C-alpha positions as CSV (number, residue, x, y, z in Angstrom):
1,M,-116.6,100.9,31.0
2,I,-116.7,104.6,31.9
3,L,-119.3,103.8,34.5
4,V,-117.2,101.0,35.9
5,M,-114.2,103.4,36.2
6,L,-116.4,106.0,38.0
7,V,-117.9,103.4,40.4
8,S,-114.4,102.0,41.1
9,F,-113.1,105.5,41.8
10,V,-115.9,106.1,44.3
11,V,-115.4,102.7,45.9
12,C,-111.7,103.4,46.3
13,G,-112.5,106.7,48.0
14,Q,-114.9,105.0,50.4
15,G,-112.4,102.2,51.2
16,I,-109.7,104.7,51.9
17,A,-112.1,106.8,54.2
18,K,-113.1,103.6,56.0
19,L,-109.4,102.7,56.7
20,H,-108.8,106.2,58.0
21,D,-111.9,106.0,60.3
22,S,-110.8,102.6,61.7
23,G,-107.3,103.9,62.4
24,A,-105.7,101.1,60.3
25,W,-104.3,103.3,57.6
26,S,-100.8,103.6,59.2
27,W,-100.7,99.8,59.8
28,Y,-101.4,99.0,56.2
29,F,-100.0,101.9,54.1
30,D,-97.3,103.8,56.0
31,P,-94.1,103.3,54.0
32,N,-92.0,103.6,57.1
33,L,-93.6,100.6,58.7
34,Q,-93.2,98.3,55.7
35,N,-89.7,96.8,55.9
36,H,-90.2,93.9,53.4
37,Q,-89.7,94.1,49.7
38,S,-92.6,93.3,47.4
39,S,-92.8,92.6,43.8
40,G,-94.0,95.1,41.1
41,F,-97.7,94.4,41.1
42,P,-98.4,94.7,44.9
43,N,-96.1,97.7,45.0
44,L,-98.0,99.4,42.2
45,T,-101.3,98.7,44.0
46,L,-100.0,100.2,47.2
47,T,-98.6,103.2,45.3
48,T,-102.0,103.7,43.6
49,V,-103.8,103.6,47.0
50,R,-101.3,106.1,48.6
51,C,-101.8,108.4,45.6
52,L,-105.6,108.2,45.9
53,N,-105.3,109.1,49.5
54,H,-104.3,112.7,48.6
55,I,-106.6,115.3,47.0
56,V,-104.0,115.8,44.2
57,G,-104.1,112.1,43.5
58,K,-107.9,112.1,43.3
59,I,-107.9,115.1,40.9
60,L,-105.2,113.4,38.8
61,C,-107.2,110.1,38.7
62,G,-110.4,112.1,37.7
63,I,-108.4,113.7,34.9
64,L,-107.0,110.4,33.8
65,I,-110.5,108.9,33.7
66,A,-111.7,111.7,31.4
67,T,-108.5,111.7,29.3
68,A,-108.5,107.9,28.9
69,S,-112.2,107.9,28.0
70,F,-111.8,110.6,25.4
71,G,-108.5,109.2,24.0
72,C,-109.8,105.6,23.7
73,H,-113.0,106.9,22.1
74,K,-111.0,108.8,19.5
75,L,-108.7,105.8,18.9
76,A,-111.5,103.3,18.7
77,F,-114.1,105.2,16.6
78,K,-112.3,108.1,14.8
79,H,-109.1,106.4,13.8
80,D,-110.4,102.9,13.1
81,C,-108.4,101.2,15.8
82,L,-111.4,99.7,17.5
83,Y,-109.6,96.8,19.3
84,S,-106.7,98.9,20.5
85,G,-108.9,101.7,21.8
86,L,-111.2,99.3,23.6
87,F,-108.3,97.2,25.0
88,L,-106.7,100.3,26.5
89,M,-110.0,101.4,28.0
90,M,-110.6,97.9,29.4
91,A,-107.1,97.8,30.9
92,F,-107.5,101.1,32.6
93,A,-111.0,100.2,33.9
94,G,-109.6,96.8,35.0
95,W,-106.9,98.4,37.0
96,L,-109.2,100.8,38.8
97,T,-111.6,97.9,39.4
98,W,-108.8,95.8,40.9
99,V,-107.8,98.5,43.3
100,A,-111.4,99.0,44.4
101,V,-112.0,95.3,44.9
102,W,-108.7,95.0,46.8
103,L,-109.6,97.8,49.1
104,R,-113.2,96.7,49.6
105,F,-112.9,92.9,49.9
106,I,-109.3,91.7,50.3
107,Q,-107.6,94.3,52.4
108,P,-110.1,94.2,55.4
109,F,-109.4,90.5,55.8
110,T,-105.6,90.6,55.6
111,P,-104.0,90.4,59.1
112,M,-102.0,93.2,60.5
113,I,-98.9,91.1,61.3
114,R,-95.5,92.8,61.2
115,M,-92.5,90.5,60.9
């Protein structure tokens, strides 16, 4: 799962760089251009991508990967909470994987239509 988180982190970085190179970053992720309200899950995804766009966000995500890995290992194998530790690790890995898949496969095919 740690490898999945690291690969997802790298894919997120490549997806963000690709959007910057194509010039589509402001169309998709500029908060001033998005006038519509969205629900919690898409809003959290956009917030995560905007955070990963900055160097502070990348450092914070790297620290979170290390902390989550260490904390879940301690919880799972040192404190006999195997299912809780592995579930938390799977949830964090799943979130990073979702953002990477969304940036890599879903976002390039969404139209740039502004209502």
